Wavefront OBJ file of the C-alpha trace (Angstrom):
o trace
v 0.063 -0.010 0.144
v 1.153 3.383 -0.757
v 1.511 6.344 1.507
v -1.217 8.052 -0.168
v -3.722 5.184 -0.199
v -6.819 5.978 -2.621
v -7.583 9.349 -3.689
v -11.106 9.838 -5.427
v -11.357 12.713 -7.981
v -14.285 13.868 -9.926
v -13.093 14.557 -13.774
v -15.521 16.778 -15.566
v -15.109 18.303 -19.220
v -16.800 21.537 -20.160
v -18.017 21.482 -23.648
v -19.581 24.851 -23.527
v -22.328 26.624 -21.570
v -25.909 27.697 -22.035
v -28.261 29.901 -20.168
v -32.048 29.003 -20.126
v -34.893 29.387 -17.614
v -35.610 26.505 -15.207
v -39.098 26.167 -16.504
v -37.651 25.446 -19.931
v -35.216 22.864 -18.529
v -37.897 21.177 -16.675
v -40.100 20.612 -20.094
v -37.332 19.033 -21.906
v -37.699 15.487 -22.426
v -35.055 12.732 -23.469
v -33.344 13.658 -26.622
v -33.806 17.146 -26.130
v -30.867 19.287 -27.555
v -29.172 22.171 -25.654
v -27.426 24.714 -27.700
v -24.118 25.572 -26.430
v -21.987 28.877 -26.967
v -19.011 27.069 -28.372
v -18.177 25.578 -31.687
v -16.806 21.963 -32.183
v -13.312 22.863 -32.892
v -12.893 25.039 -29.721
v -10.963 23.722 -26.733
v -12.691 22.184 -23.801
v -11.769 22.833 -20.262
v -11.025 19.816 -18.078
v -11.884 20.147 -14.249
v -10.655 18.049 -11.320
v -13.160 18.464 -8.271
v -14.666 21.579 -9.914
v -11.165 23.345 -10.578
v -9.735 23.757 -13.992
v -6.600 21.732 -14.271
v -6.258 21.546 -18.223
v -7.563 22.231 -21.788
v -8.045 19.621 -24.462
v -10.001 18.808 -27.676
v -12.633 16.297 -28.345
v -11.634 13.239 -30.393
v -13.928 10.928 -32.019
v -12.976 7.477 -33.077
v -15.646 5.227 -34.504
v -18.137 4.916 -31.646
v -15.707 6.159 -29.017
v -15.498 9.697 -27.813
v -12.387 10.928 -25.869
v -10.568 14.104 -24.885
v -6.886 14.649 -25.812
v -5.135 17.100 -23.227
v -3.365 19.745 -25.065
v -2.250 22.034 -22.033
v -1.780 21.462 -18.417
v -2.464 24.523 -15.781
v -0.513 22.923 -12.902
v 1.335 25.843 -11.555
v -0.735 28.355 -13.244
v -3.481 30.607 -11.702
v -6.600 29.672 -13.445
l 1 2 3 4 5 6 7 8 9 10 11 12 13 14 15 16 17 18 19 20 21 22 23 24 25 26 27 28 29 30 31 32 33 34 35 36 37 38 39 40 41 42 43 44 45 46 47 48 49 50 51 52 53 54 55 56 57 58 59 60 61 62 63 64 65 66 67 68 69 70 71 72 73 74 75 76 77 78
């Protein structure tokens, strides 16, 4: 066993943002589309426990979708 043990980190990727009234969100059903403020070619932000740690780009290969890390923010104030 290592000195650190087990560490759990929640990783999220922000593809874009959208603003809408809650009543509109509640009316949405399965398959609804939410328009984001980003283009598909724009970089995405990678969060660890809600804090930005990196930037990347979305990569699609067949049926798989992944994020390729292009920049790390370690040591930077972000």
